[in-house]
Each structure stands twice: as structure tokens, then as C-alpha cells.
C-alpha positions as CSV (number, residue, x, y, z in Angstrom):
1,M,3.2,-82.7,146.0
2,F,3.3,-86.0,147.8
3,R,1.0,-87.6,150.3
4,I,3.0,-88.8,153.3
5,G,2.4,-91.2,156.2
6,N,3.4,-90.4,159.7
7,A,5.5,-92.6,162.0
8,T,4.2,-93.0,165.6
9,Q,6.1,-93.4,168.8
10,G,4.5,-95.5,171.6
11,Y,6.1,-93.9,174.7
12,A,4.5,-94.9,178.0
13,W,3.4,-91.3,178.8
14,G,1.2,-91.2,175.6
15,S,-2.5,-91.3,175.3
16,L,-4.6,-94.3,174.0
17,T,-7.1,-91.9,172.3
18,A,-5.9,-88.4,171.6
19,I,-3.8,-88.9,168.5
20,P,-6.1,-91.7,167.0
21,E,-9.1,-89.4,167.5
22,L,-7.3,-86.4,165.9
23,F,-6.5,-88.6,162.9
24,G,-9.9,-90.2,162.7
25,L,-8.7,-93.6,163.7
26,E,-9.8,-96.2,166.3
27,A,-8.4,-95.9,169.8
28,S,-5.2,-97.8,170.3
29,D,-4.6,-100.6,172.9
30,R,-1.2,-99.0,173.5
31,P,-0.2,-95.4,174.3
32,V,0.4,-93.3,171.2
33,A,2.7,-90.5,172.4
34,E,3.9,-88.8,169.2
35,A,3.3,-88.8,165.4
36,W,6.4,-87.7,163.4
37,L,6.2,-86.0,160.0
38,G,9.6,-85.3,158.5
39,A,12.9,-86.8,157.4
40,H,14.7,-87.6,160.7
41,P,16.6,-90.9,160.1
42,S,15.0,-92.5,163.3
43,A,11.5,-92.4,161.9
44,P,11.1,-90.8,158.4
45,S,7.8,-90.2,156.8
46,V,6.8,-92.5,154.0
47,V,6.0,-90.9,150.6
48,V,3.2,-92.5,148.7
49,A,3.5,-92.0,145.0
50,S,2.5,-93.7,141.7
51,D,5.9,-95.3,141.4
52,G,5.7,-96.9,144.9
53,A,6.5,-96.0,148.5
54,R,9.8,-94.4,149.6
55,T,10.9,-92.6,152.7
56,L,11.1,-88.8,152.6
57,V,14.9,-89.2,153.2
58,D,15.1,-91.1,149.9
59,V,13.1,-88.5,148.0
60,I,15.2,-85.6,149.3
61,G,18.4,-87.6,148.6
62,G,17.4,-88.1,145.0
63,D,17.3,-84.4,144.1
64,P,18.0,-82.1,147.1
65,S,18.0,-78.9,145.0
66,T,14.5,-79.5,143.5
67,V,13.0,-80.8,146.7
68,L,14.6,-78.5,149.3
69,G,15.6,-75.5,147.1
70,D,19.1,-74.2,146.6
71,D,18.7,-71.7,149.5
72,V,17.8,-74.4,152.1
73,V,20.6,-76.7,150.8
74,A,23.1,-73.9,151.1
75,R,22.1,-73.1,154.7
76,F,21.4,-76.6,156.1
77,G,22.9,-79.1,153.6
78,P,20.8,-81.8,151.8
79,T,18.4,-82.4,154.6
80,L,15.0,-81.1,155.8
81,P,15.9,-78.8,158.6
82,Y,12.7,-79.3,160.7
83,L,10.6,-82.1,162.2
84,L,6.9,-81.7,162.7
85,K,5.1,-83.7,165.4
86,V,1.8,-84.2,167.1
87,I,2.3,-84.9,170.8
88,A,-0.2,-86.3,173.2
89,A,0.9,-86.3,176.9
90,E,-1.5,-88.2,179.1
91,S,1.0,-88.2,182.0
92,P,4.1,-86.1,182.6
93,L,7.2,-86.3,180.4
94,S,10.8,-86.3,181.6
95,L,12.6,-83.3,183.1
96,Q,14.7,-82.5,180.1
97,V,16.9,-80.1,178.2
98,H,17.8,-80.0,174.5
99,P,21.5,-79.4,173.7
100,H,23.1,-76.4,172.1
101,L,24.5,-77.0,168.6
102,A,28.2,-77.1,169.5
103,T,27.5,-79.5,172.4
104,A,25.3,-81.8,170.2
105,R,28.0,-82.0,167.5
106,A,30.7,-82.8,170.1
107,G,28.5,-85.3,172.0
108,F,27.4,-87.1,168.8
109,A,31.0,-87.4,167.6
110,R,32.1,-88.7,171.0
111,E,29.4,-91.4,171.2
112,E,30.1,-92.4,167.6
113,A,33.8,-92.8,168.3
114,A,32.9,-94.8,171.4
115,G,30.9,-97.2,169.2
116,I,27.6,-96.7,171.0
117,A,24.8,-97.8,168.7
118,I,22.3,-95.1,167.8
119,G,19.5,-97.2,169.3
120,A,21.3,-98.1,172.5
121,P,19.5,-97.2,175.7
122,N,22.5,-95.4,177.1
123,R,22.9,-93.1,174.0
124,S,22.3,-89.4,174.6
125,Y,23.0,-87.9,171.2
126,K,21.0,-89.4,168.3
127,D,22.3,-86.9,165.8
128,P,24.7,-83.9,165.6
129,N,21.9,-81.2,165.7
130,Y,20.4,-78.9,168.3
131,K,16.7,-79.0,169.0
132,P,14.9,-75.7,169.7
133,E,11.2,-76.3,169.5
134,L,7.8,-74.6,169.4
135,V,4.6,-76.2,170.7
136,Y,1.1,-75.2,169.5
137,A,-1.7,-76.3,171.8
138,L,-4.7,-78.2,170.4
139,T,-6.2,-78.7,173.9
140,T,-5.3,-77.1,177.2
141,F,-1.6,-77.9,177.5
142,E,0.2,-77.9,180.9
143,A,3.9,-77.7,181.2
144,L,6.9,-76.5,183.3
145,C,9.4,-74.3,181.5
146,G,12.4,-72.3,182.6
147,F,13.4,-71.2,186.0
148,R,11.4,-69.0,188.4
149,A,12.9,-65.9,189.9
150,P,15.2,-67.1,192.7
151,R,13.3,-65.2,195.4
152,R,10.0,-66.7,194.2
153,A,11.5,-70.2,194.3
154,A,12.7,-69.5,197.8
155,E,9.2,-68.5,198.9
156,L,7.9,-71.9,197.6
157,F,10.3,-73.8,199.9
158,A,9.7,-71.5,202.9
159,G,7.6,-73.0,205.6
160,L,7.8,-76.6,204.3
161,D,8.4,-78.9,207.2
162,A,11.0,-81.1,205.5
163,P,14.8,-81.0,205.9
164,L,15.5,-80.9,202.2
165,A,13.1,-78.1,201.6
166,K,14.7,-76.1,204.5
167,E,18.2,-76.7,203.1
168,L,17.2,-75.6,199.6
169,H,15.4,-72.5,201.0
170,G,18.7,-71.6,202.7
171,V,20.6,-72.0,199.5
172,L,18.3,-69.7,197.6
173,L,18.2,-67.0,200.4
174,E,22.0,-67.0,200.5
175,Q,22.3,-66.6,196.7
176,P,19.1,-65.0,195.3
177,T,20.7,-65.1,191.8
178,A,21.1,-67.5,188.9
179,A,24.0,-69.0,191.0
180,G,21.6,-70.0,193.7
181,I,19.2,-71.6,191.2
182,R,22.1,-73.5,189.7
183,A,23.3,-74.6,193.2
184,A,19.8,-75.8,194.2
185,F,19.1,-77.5,190.8
186,T,22.5,-79.2,190.8
187,Q,22.1,-80.4,194.4
188,L,18.9,-82.1,193.5
189,L,20.3,-83.9,190.4
190,E,24.0,-84.7,190.8
191,P,24.6,-88.2,192.0
192,S,26.9,-87.1,194.9
193,T,24.2,-84.8,196.4
194,R,21.0,-86.3,195.0
195,P,18.4,-86.7,197.7
196,T,17.0,-90.1,198.7
197,A,13.5,-91.2,198.0
198,V,12.6,-90.7,201.6
199,E,13.9,-87.1,201.5
200,V,11.8,-86.5,198.4
201,K,8.7,-88.0,200.0
202,E,9.2,-85.6,203.0
203,V,8.9,-82.7,200.7
204,V,5.9,-84.2,198.9
205,D,4.2,-84.7,202.2
206,A,4.9,-81.2,203.3
207,C,3.5,-79.8,200.1
208,A,0.4,-81.9,200.6
209,A,0.0,-80.7,204.2
210,R,0.4,-77.1,203.0
211,L,-2.2,-77.6,200.3
212,E,-4.7,-79.0,202.8
213,A,-4.1,-76.1,205.1
214,G,-4.8,-73.5,202.4
215,S,-1.6,-73.1,200.4
216,P,-0.6,-69.7,199.1
217,S,0.8,-71.6,196.1
218,P,-1.8,-74.3,195.4
219,R,-0.7,-74.9,191.8
220,A,2.9,-75.5,192.7
221,D,1.8,-78.0,195.5
222,R,-0.6,-79.8,193.2
223,T,2.2,-80.2,190.6
224,V,4.4,-81.8,193.2
225,A,1.6,-84.2,194.0
226,T,1.0,-85.0,190.3
227,L,4.7,-85.7,189.6
228,A,5.1,-87.7,192.8
229,A,2.2,-89.9,191.9
230,A,3.8,-90.7,188.5
231,Y,7.5,-90.8,189.6
232,P,7.6,-91.5,193.4
233,G,10.9,-90.7,195.0
234,D,12.3,-89.0,191.9
235,P,14.2,-85.7,192.8
236,G,12.7,-84.2,189.6
237,V,9.5,-83.9,191.7
238,V,11.2,-81.3,193.9
239,T,12.8,-79.5,191.0
240,S,9.3,-78.5,189.9
241,L,9.3,-75.9,192.6
242,L,12.2,-74.2,190.8
243,L,10.4,-74.0,187.5
244,N,7.7,-71.8,185.9
245,P,4.3,-73.4,185.4
246,V,2.7,-72.6,182.1
247,T,-0.8,-73.3,180.7
248,L,-1.4,-72.9,177.0
249,Q,-5.0,-72.6,175.8
250,P,-5.9,-74.0,172.4
251,G,-4.3,-71.8,169.7
252,E,-1.5,-70.6,172.0
253,A,2.1,-71.4,171.3
254,M,5.4,-71.5,173.3
255,F,9.0,-71.6,172.2
256,V,11.6,-73.7,174.1
257,P,15.2,-72.7,173.2
258,S,18.2,-75.0,173.5
259,G,19.3,-75.0,177.1
260,G,15.7,-74.4,178.4
261,V,14.8,-76.9,181.1
262,H,11.2,-78.1,180.7
263,A,8.7,-80.9,181.3
264,Y,5.4,-81.3,179.5
265,L,2.7,-82.4,181.9
266,H,-0.5,-83.0,180.0
267,G,-2.2,-82.1,176.7
268,L,-2.4,-82.5,173.0
269,G,-0.4,-80.2,170.7
270,V,1.6,-79.8,167.5
271,E,5.3,-79.4,167.8
272,I,7.8,-78.2,165.3
273,M,11.5,-78.3,166.0
274,A,14.9,-78.4,164.4
275,C,15.4,-81.9,162.9
276,S,16.8,-83.6,165.9
277,D,16.0,-86.3,168.5
278,N,18.5,-85.2,171.1
279,V,16.9,-85.1,174.5
280,L,19.0,-84.9,177.7
281,R,17.1,-86.2,180.7
282,A,17.7,-85.8,184.4
283,G,14.6,-87.4,185.9
284,L,10.8,-88.1,185.7
285,T,11.4,-90.9,183.2
286,P,12.3,-94.6,182.9
287,K,14.5,-93.7,179.9
288,H,18.2,-93.0,179.9
289,V,19.2,-90.2,182.3
290,D,22.4,-88.2,181.6
291,V,22.7,-85.7,184.4
292,D,26.2,-84.5,183.5
293,E,25.2,-83.6,179.9
294,L,22.0,-82.0,181.0
295,L,23.8,-79.8,183.6
296,R,26.3,-78.9,180.9
297,N,23.6,-77.5,178.7
298,V,21.2,-75.8,181.1
299,D,20.5,-72.1,181.0
300,Y,20.1,-71.0,184.6
301,V,18.9,-67.4,184.0
302,A,15.4,-67.0,185.4
303,A,12.9,-66.0,182.6
304,P,9.2,-66.5,182.0
305,P,8.1,-69.0,179.3
306,I,8.5,-67.6,175.8
307,R,5.0,-67.3,174.4
308,I,4.8,-66.7,170.6
309,A,2.1,-64.3,169.5
310,P,1.0,-65.1,165.9
311,E,0.9,-62.7,163.0
312,T,-2.0,-62.8,160.6
313,F,-1.5,-63.6,156.9
314,H,-4.3,-62.8,154.5
315,G,-7.0,-63.0,157.2
316,A,-7.3,-66.8,157.6
317,T,-3.8,-67.8,158.6
318,K,-1.9,-67.3,161.8
319,V,1.9,-67.5,161.5
320,Y,4.0,-68.4,164.6
321,Y,7.6,-67.1,163.9
322,A,10.1,-68.8,166.2
323,P,13.5,-67.0,166.8
324,V,15.4,-69.6,164.8
325,D,16.2,-70.1,161.1
326,D,15.2,-73.8,161.0
327,F,11.4,-73.6,161.0
328,E,8.2,-71.6,161.2
329,L,4.6,-72.8,161.8
330,S,1.4,-71.5,160.4
331,V,-2.3,-72.5,161.0
332,T,-5.0,-71.8,158.5
333,E,-8.7,-72.1,159.3
334,I,-11.3,-71.5,156.6
335,S,-15.0,-72.1,156.1
336,D,-15.9,-70.1,153.0
337,D,-14.8,-72.5,150.2
338,V,-12.7,-69.7,148.7
339,A,-9.0,-70.2,147.7
340,H,-6.7,-68.7,150.3
341,P,-2.9,-68.3,149.8
342,L,-0.6,-70.0,152.2
343,P,2.5,-68.3,153.5
344,G,6.0,-69.8,153.4
345,R,8.2,-71.2,150.7
346,G,10.7,-74.0,150.3
347,P,10.0,-77.5,151.5
348,R,6.6,-77.6,153.3
349,I,4.6,-80.2,155.2
350,L,0.9,-79.7,155.6
351,L,-1.2,-81.6,158.1
352,C,-5.0,-81.4,158.1
353,L,-6.4,-81.1,161.6
354,G,-10.1,-81.3,160.5
355,G,-12.5,-80.8,157.7
356,D,-11.9,-81.4,153.9
357,L,-9.5,-79.2,152.0
358,A,-7.9,-78.9,148.6
359,V,-4.3,-77.8,148.3
360,S,-3.2,-76.3,145.0
361,S,0.3,-75.6,143.8
362,D,1.6,-73.0,141.5
363,S,1.8,-75.5,138.7
364,G,-2.0,-76.3,139.0
365,E,-1.6,-79.6,140.8
366,V,-4.3,-80.3,143.4
367,L,-4.4,-82.7,146.3
368,E,-7.4,-83.2,148.6
369,I,-6.7,-83.8,152.2
370,G,-9.0,-84.7,155.2
371,R,-8.5,-85.0,158.9
372,G,-5.2,-86.6,159.8
373,Q,-3.8,-86.6,156.3
374,A,-0.5,-84.9,155.4
375,V,1.2,-83.6,152.3
376,F,4.9,-82.9,151.6
377,V,5.4,-80.0,149.1
378,P,8.8,-79.7,147.4
379,A,10.3,-76.2,147.0
380,A,10.0,-76.4,143.2
381,D,6.2,-76.5,143.5
382,G,6.1,-72.8,144.4
383,P,3.3,-70.9,146.2
384,L,0.3,-72.8,147.5
385,T,-3.4,-72.0,148.0
386,V,-6.0,-73.9,150.0
387,R,-9.8,-74.0,149.8
388,G,-12.6,-75.9,151.4
389,R,-13.7,-76.0,155.0
390,G,-11.2,-77.1,157.7
391,R,-8.0,-76.4,159.5
392,V,-4.5,-77.1,158.4
393,V,-1.0,-76.6,159.9
394,Q,2.0,-76.0,157.8
395,A,5.7,-76.3,158.5
396,D,8.2,-74.5,156.4
397,V,11.6,-72.9,156.4
398,P,11.9,-69.1,156.9
């Protein structure tokens, strides 16, 4: 087992306090949006060992079979297939989609051949992988995820005294299907039909007037106001009326598949995803927007957010099984100072969310971890147990 340090990302939508407080650190003078734990080349974790500090990429590359296990290497190659994050959204994130695997591979190859640097602001594909993800809420977590039923979306545009809203209402009434959702969504985002900032503001003002008059859909209208305050004039504000709102309470989890349009609005959570940094954005962001690629990857079928109900393992652990082969997440909370077995196998990352815990491997090695500390466990270390008082999340490969 190795102690690892996490890399942080200072995106503008992050919080000054949420991640530092979780990790027991002083508040930052700049937003801290994400903490990464894993082996993505963009920001790999640092392994602290007696022989010095190395990145987790280097540790895996030195002996993939021992570190990852033959099964993981056979399925995914000599790389850790998941990335674990802590995310702190103080303000809304971009309207985005993660690409499908075939699209990611093709897009990465295309941008590599074009000579676009990995860190270039106009780069869409940072790697050749897809990025399904699961978010586990640590606080109340607000998001938009997936499309509403077309008729419900039409109801939200009905009665709004704004030309753009009336036009979109007509589109959805004429095609109360996935085709109508696609037409409305595309009209809002494609450069040739994208509404002006004035047209967007007219919809925002109409939602505000409806809210003041006693809106039948106050949550949808408040979301429009929140997004408009953060990104005035952005058509992504209007697309929120097409999307499902979702609130996760602490301990609840949601899965976002490739092709699932979403925007996280506010909250602190743990994310686990396939090892990728591919994000296709269409608005609500100062970052690179690639509407064509996003529209090429979107799944337009209306569906409610995919909530993942946990399964209990040995009483103290809840396991969140995502419908992919790349990762699973478990959360163990104990207070009896008795050794509890952890689920999972292969290469694992453990992050202590609070308390003081001792992690033991099958070989008898023991590492103590406290709030904000993380451990990487090679596959060769075998089964794990944990004891003490606290809460720990574990990422592993199914």
C-alpha cells in the first residue's frame, strides 16, 4: 500500500472552502473545484514511498501485472481504468456531454493528427477514452441531467411571453418525441440558429414574471434565474427547461452515461469515472465550446436521472454498482473499532472522509489514515480490512 497525494484543479466554479474543509486544510484564496486521485496523465497522483516520490503513472508502468492485476491489464491495458475525484461546485458547471468510446478514439486521433497540443484551449479530446461517471453526494447536490419528457418540456415553455419560448413550444407540440427534443436543443445551440443574448433575456424575464405571479413550475423558473445570473445571455440558460432537475441528498448517488447531457449546479460530492478528461461543452462556461461534437454525442431519449441504490456489504459498507466495467464505488462507515472487510479487488484507492482509520492488507501491512488522506492499494496486496472510527470511500474495478 502507498500513501498518495491528490492534485487539485482551480476552475472558476469551485469553492474556496468545501474541499479544504473536507481535507482538514485552511481555506484557499482561490477556488478549488476538484481533487483528482488516480493516474490520468493530466494530473496523476503522487505516490509517497521510502524510496522517494513518484507519480502513480510511474508506479503502474514499472510493474503493471503486480500493481493492476493480470485481469485488469487484459481488459484495459497497463493503465488504471478509473479516476476518483472530489468535486465542489459553488456555481454552475458547463452544459456538457461525455463522448462515447468510438467517438473519443476518433476525435483524439483526429486532433493528434492535426497537431493540436493536449493543453490547447481549443482541444476537445484529451485522451482516447469515454467517460461515464457516478457522483456520490456529500452535501445536498443539485444538478440537471437528461431530457424531460417532450410534453413536459412543452408545458414549461407554454405561456411564457417571449418569442423564443413560443417558437420552442411550437416545435415541441408539433413533435412530442425525441425528434422534437433534438430539434429544440439543436436550435438553441447550433451557431446558425443560436438565439441572441436579447432573445435569451426575454425568456429569462418571462420566467421571472411567471415565478412572481405564482409559477406552476417554480423550480424550473428559479433554475433559469440562477443560470442567467452566472452566464447572462447564454442559450444554455434556456436549455435548462428541456432538462430534468435532480437533487441528491447526502449518501445518494447518480450515474451519468456517455451521451447524457448534464450540468452540475451546486454541491460537494465524490465522483468516480472512467479514466478520462474528455468533456464536450456547449455553453454555461468560459472554456472551449464544441457544439458540433456535443451534438454528435448526445442521447436525446427522454429518461429520468439514473439513481444508483447501494447494496450492503458486511453491514458497514454500501456499494454503488455502476452499469460499466471500469469502476465501482463503496462507502464504509464504522464506529466500533472492530475490523471490517472491504469489498472489491484489484487496484484500489481509499480516501478517508473523516475520523481515524487503520487499513490492513492480506499480507499484514497496516496504514493509518485520517481525514483527507488517501491510499493506493496494488492488486497484489489482496483483500483489505479497516478498523477505527470514521468514513472511507473506496474505488475499485469490478
